[in-house]
C-alpha positions, 0 to 999 in steps of 0.5 A: 864776571868782572870783580867790580860788577860782582862787588857792586851786585853784592853791595846792592844785594846787601842794601836790598836785604837791609831794606826788606828786613826793616820793612818786614819787621815794621809790618810784623811789629805793627800787626802783632806787637802794637795791638797785643802789647800796646807798644808804639809803632816802628818806622822802617828806619827804626826797624832797620836799626833793630833788625841790624842790632838783633842780627849782629847779636844773634849771627852764627856762621855755619858753613855746611855747603860743599866746598865746590860751590862757585862764587856765582852759585853762592851769590845766587843762593844768597840772592834767593834767601835775601829776597824770598825769606822776607816775603814768606815772613810777610805772607804768613804774618799777613795770614795770621794777622787776618785770622786775629 
């Protein structure tokens, strides 16, 4: 794969991850914190800012992967985590929200 294409794919993946995390945080915030604590709702942009700040403050890099991973394999793993993790959070959050 060409380096420019990989770079563009990484940027697109980062943008998708940021947008998904903001969307998920705004949903979960609205489902649980607004009715429970009486906090104001968050827009997706506000949620993106909060998610970025929290991830910046809590980020820990732990390299547990074998060193023989190729860039494409590692990119695939990051793609799955970036896309699947937010949807699991929304799915389980929605189930809990329905039981409230």
